[in-house]
C-alpha positions, -999 to 999 in steps of 0.1 A, spaced: -811 -384 764 -791 -361 737 -756 -369 729 -739 -346 711 -700 -356 700 -678 -325 686 -646 -332 668 -629 -306 645 -646 -322 611 -672 -337 624 -704 -332 646 -728 -361 656 -760 -354 674 -781 -389 682 -808 -396 702 -842 -380 716 -838 -356 748 -866 -374 767 -877 -343 783 -910 -349 774 -935 -370 752 -922 -373 716 -936 -345 696 -940 -326 728 -906 -324 737 -891 -287 740 -857 -297 744 -857 -317 713 -874 -292 697 -847 -269 704 -815 -287 696 -834 -296 661 -842 -261 659 -805 -251 668 -790 -277 641 -811 -274 609 -811 -233 616 -771 -236 617 -768 -262 587 -792 -240 566 -770 -209 572 -739 -224 560 -753 -240 532 -767 -202 523 -732 -192 522 -713 -222 508 -732 -253 499 -700 -274 494 -687 -265 528 -704 -295 546 -723 -326 539 -749 -336 565 -772 -368 572 -806 -366 590 -824 -395 600 -849 -402 630 -826 -393 661 -796 -387 640 -779 -358 624 -745 -356 614 -723 -329 600 -693 -332 581 -670 -301 578 -658 -303 541 -639 -267 540 -634 -244 570 -637 -208 563 -643 -180 584 -678 -181 580 -682 -215 585 -663 -223 615 -682 -191 631 -715 -203 625 -701 -240 637 -692 -224 668 -719 -207 671 -741 -236 671 -716 -254 694 -719 -223 716 -758 -223 721 -756 -265 727 -735 -261 752 -759 -233 768 -789 -255 764 -771 -285 780 -762 -264 812 -799 -256 817 -811 -294 808 -781 -317 822 -805 -348 823 -811 -345 790 -781 -332 771 -744 -347 769 -716 -332 752 -685 -349 744 -656 -331 728 -629 -356 710 
């Protein structure tokens, strides 16, 4: 299961969705696509606004600057992940702390 923890300045996405075999998992692919596209969008606006770390099965995002644009992209990312979690409740768990 992919577990997502969200706080004001930190987002952690950990684990594999286990919807299908590794390499064929559309849920993992969707989560990765949403998160990486959001990270790239934020960095294209302000490269100093976030810091992120990506490892196998883990992405951590630290928000360093809250601007209107950065917060809108973070909010959009979270909303997309929540929408996906409604469709795949057994594969994605979101916790807001």
